[in-house]
C-alpha positions as a Markdown table, in Angstrom:
| # | Residue | x | y | z |
|---|---|---|---|---|
| 1 | Met | 100.9 | 3.4 | 185.6 |
| 2 | Pro | 104.1 | 2.6 | 183.5 |
| 3 | Glu | 103.7 | 3.6 | 180.1 |
| 4 | Leu | 102.5 | 0.6 | 177.4 |
| 5 | Ser | 104.6 | -0.3 | 174.4 |
| 6 | Phe | 103.4 | -3.0 | 171.5 |
| 7 | Ala | 105.8 | -4.8 | 169.6 |
| 8 | Val | 105.6 | -6.9 | 166.9 |
| 9 | Met | 105.0 | -11.0 | 167.9 |
| 10 | Ser | 107.9 | -13.3 | 166.8 |
| 11 | Ser | 107.9 | -16.8 | 167.0 |
| 12 | Asp | 110.1 | -16.2 | 170.2 |
| 13 | Asp | 106.6 | -15.2 | 171.8 |
| 14 | Leu | 104.8 | -18.3 | 171.0 |
| 15 | Asp | 105.4 | -20.4 | 173.7 |
| 16 | Trp | 104.4 | -17.4 | 176.2 |
| 17 | Val | 101.4 | -16.5 | 174.1 |
| 18 | Ala | 100.0 | -20.1 | 173.9 |
| 19 | Ala | 100.3 | -20.4 | 177.7 |
| 20 | Arg | 98.3 | -17.4 | 178.3 |
| 21 | Glu | 96.0 | -18.2 | 175.7 |
| 22 | Ala | 95.2 | -21.6 | 177.4 |
| 23 | Glu | 94.8 | -19.9 | 180.8 |
| 24 | Leu | 92.3 | -17.4 | 179.6 |
| 25 | His | 90.1 | -19.7 | 177.4 |
| 26 | Ala | 88.3 | -22.8 | 178.0 |
| 27 | His | 88.7 | -23.6 | 174.3 |
| 28 | Pro | 92.1 | -22.0 | 173.3 |
| 29 | Trp | 93.9 | -21.6 | 170.3 |
| 30 | Ser | 96.9 | -24.0 | 169.8 |
| 31 | Arg | 100.5 | -22.9 | 169.5 |
| 32 | Gly | 99.8 | -24.3 | 165.9 |
| 33 | Asn | 97.2 | -21.7 | 165.3 |
| 34 | Phe | 99.6 | -18.9 | 166.7 |
| 35 | Val | 102.2 | -20.2 | 164.1 |
| 36 | Asp | 99.6 | -20.3 | 161.0 |
| 37 | Ala | 98.8 | -16.8 | 161.8 |
| 38 | Leu | 102.3 | -15.3 | 161.8 |
| 39 | Ala | 103.0 | -17.5 | 158.8 |
| 40 | Ala | 99.6 | -15.8 | 157.0 |
| 41 | Gly | 101.4 | -12.6 | 157.5 |
| 42 | Asn | 98.5 | -11.3 | 160.2 |
| 43 | Asp | 99.1 | -8.5 | 162.6 |
| 44 | Ala | 100.4 | -10.1 | 165.6 |
| 45 | Trp | 101.1 | -7.8 | 168.8 |
| 46 | Ile | 102.1 | -8.0 | 172.1 |
| 47 | Met | 101.4 | -5.4 | 174.4 |
| 48 | Arg | 104.0 | -4.6 | 177.4 |
| 49 | Arg | 104.3 | -2.7 | 180.6 |
| 50 | Ala | 107.7 | -2.0 | 181.7 |
| 51 | Asp | 109.3 | -4.8 | 179.7 |
| 52 | Glu | 106.6 | -7.3 | 180.8 |
| 53 | Ala | 104.6 | -9.0 | 178.0 |
| 54 | Ile | 100.9 | -8.5 | 179.5 |
| 55 | Gly | 98.5 | -9.1 | 176.3 |
| 56 | Tyr | 98.7 | -10.3 | 172.9 |
| 57 | Ala | 96.4 | -9.7 | 169.7 |
| 58 | Ile | 96.1 | -11.0 | 165.8 |
| 59 | Val | 94.5 | -9.0 | 163.4 |
| 60 | Leu | 93.4 | -9.9 | 159.9 |
| 61 | Asn | 93.7 | -7.2 | 157.4 |
| 62 | Val | 91.8 | -7.5 | 154.2 |
| 63 | Leu | 91.5 | -4.3 | 151.8 |
| 64 | Asp | 90.0 | -1.6 | 154.3 |
| 65 | Glu | 88.8 | -4.1 | 156.9 |
| 66 | Ala | 90.5 | -5.1 | 160.1 |
| 67 | His | 89.2 | -8.3 | 161.6 |
| 68 | Leu | 90.1 | -9.1 | 165.5 |
| 69 | Leu | 90.9 | -12.5 | 165.3 |
| 70 | Asp | 92.1 | -13.2 | 169.2 |
| 71 | Ile | 93.2 | -10.8 | 171.9 |
| 72 | Gly | 94.1 | -11.7 | 175.5 |
| 73 | Val | 95.3 | -10.0 | 178.7 |
| 74 | Val | 96.9 | -11.9 | 181.6 |
| 75 | Ala | 94.5 | -12.9 | 184.1 |
| 76 | Ala | 96.3 | -10.9 | 186.9 |
| 77 | Gln | 96.2 | -7.6 | 184.9 |
| 78 | Gln | 92.7 | -7.6 | 183.9 |
| 79 | Gly | 90.3 | -5.3 | 185.3 |
| 80 | Arg | 92.8 | -2.2 | 185.0 |
| 81 | Gly | 91.8 | -0.7 | 181.5 |
| 82 | Leu | 94.1 | -2.7 | 179.7 |
| 83 | Gly | 91.8 | -4.2 | 177.2 |
| 84 | Arg | 90.6 | -0.9 | 176.2 |
| 85 | Ala | 94.1 | 0.6 | 175.9 |
| 86 | Phe | 95.1 | -2.5 | 173.7 |
| 87 | Met | 91.8 | -2.0 | 171.7 |
| 88 | Asp | 92.2 | 1.6 | 171.4 |
| 89 | Trp | 95.6 | 1.2 | 169.8 |
| 90 | Leu | 94.6 | -1.5 | 167.4 |
| 91 | Cys | 91.8 | 0.8 | 166.4 |
| 92 | Ala | 94.1 | 3.5 | 165.9 |
| 93 | Arg | 96.6 | 1.6 | 164.0 |
| 94 | Ala | 94.3 | 0.3 | 161.6 |
| 95 | Arg | 92.5 | 3.6 | 160.7 |
| 96 | Gln | 96.3 | 4.9 | 160.2 |
| 97 | His | 96.7 | 2.0 | 157.9 |
| 98 | Gly | 93.7 | 3.2 | 155.7 |
| 99 | Met | 91.2 | 0.7 | 157.4 |
| 100 | Glu | 87.5 | 1.8 | 157.2 |
| 101 | Ser | 85.9 | -1.0 | 159.5 |
| 102 | Phe | 87.1 | -2.8 | 162.1 |
| 103 | Phe | 85.0 | -6.5 | 162.8 |
| 104 | Leu | 85.2 | -8.9 | 165.7 |
| 105 | Glu | 83.3 | -12.0 | 167.1 |
| 106 | Val | 82.6 | -12.7 | 170.7 |
| 107 | Arg | 80.5 | -15.2 | 172.3 |
| 108 | Pro | 77.4 | -13.8 | 174.3 |
| 109 | Ser | 78.7 | -15.5 | 177.5 |
| 110 | Asn | 81.7 | -13.5 | 177.5 |
| 111 | Val | 80.0 | -10.6 | 179.3 |
| 112 | Ala | 83.2 | -8.7 | 180.0 |
| 113 | Ala | 84.3 | -8.8 | 176.5 |
| 114 | Leu | 80.9 | -7.3 | 175.2 |
| 115 | Arg | 81.4 | -4.5 | 177.6 |
| 116 | Leu | 84.7 | -3.7 | 176.7 |
| 117 | Tyr | 83.8 | -3.7 | 172.8 |
| 118 | Glu | 80.5 | -1.8 | 173.5 |
| 119 | Arg | 82.6 | 0.8 | 175.2 |
| 120 | Cys | 84.9 | 1.0 | 172.5 |
| 121 | Gly | 82.2 | 1.7 | 170.2 |
| 122 | Phe | 81.8 | -1.6 | 168.8 |
| 123 | Ala | 78.0 | -2.6 | 167.5 |
| 124 | Glu | 76.4 | -5.8 | 167.2 |
| 125 | Ile | 75.5 | -6.3 | 163.2 |
| 126 | Gly | 74.7 | -10.0 | 163.4 |
| 127 | Arg | 75.1 | -13.4 | 164.9 |
| 128 | Arg | 76.7 | -16.6 | 163.5 |
| 129 | Arg | 74.8 | -19.8 | 164.7 |
| 130 | Gly | 76.9 | -22.5 | 166.5 |
| 131 | Tyr | 80.0 | -20.7 | 165.6 |
| 132 | Tyr | 82.1 | -21.5 | 168.7 |
| 133 | Pro | 82.8 | -24.6 | 170.7 |
| 134 | Ala | 81.2 | -24.6 | 173.8 |
| 135 | Val | 80.9 | -27.4 | 176.5 |
| 136 | Gly | 77.7 | -29.4 | 175.7 |
| 137 | Gly | 77.6 | -28.0 | 172.2 |
| 138 | Arg | 78.4 | -25.2 | 170.2 |
| 139 | Glu | 77.7 | -21.3 | 170.8 |
| 140 | Asp | 76.9 | -18.3 | 168.9 |
| 141 | Ala | 78.8 | -15.6 | 167.9 |
| 142 | Ile | 77.9 | -12.1 | 168.2 |
| 143 | Val | 79.6 | -10.2 | 165.3 |
| 144 | Met | 80.3 | -6.8 | 165.8 |
| 145 | Arg | 81.4 | -3.6 | 163.7 |
| 146 | Leu | 83.4 | -0.3 | 164.5 |
| 147 | Ala | 83.5 | 2.4 | 161.6 |
| 148 | Leu | 87.1 | 3.6 | 161.8 |
């Protein structure tokens, strides 16, 4: 497998990111959400393999906490350990920048993501009731934390 690389997301990446987001999620972020995330100064990353963009992530850092806001690996590349590699890289980067905790929310129905986060060492610390929009109503969010 060619080596992975990680690059800062720029406005030039937003059309690609928004298109992948729409393919991956029933309730995707809009292009405007990504524009706002960049404007707010969040860490925004593109994961590449052999110069091909294959993933993206947005991380909010506050004091000594990192918070994963969004992540995606293109559908055709899923199931190959790339999500784990991306999460490992994000966690290592957070640790290098003095973060002590990494937080995220995930839908209970997103079993693959739950398994990934648990394999990365995240543990459930709570729930946000009705956090996510869902077909026919709302879905809870499982709040997870990893001590760095």
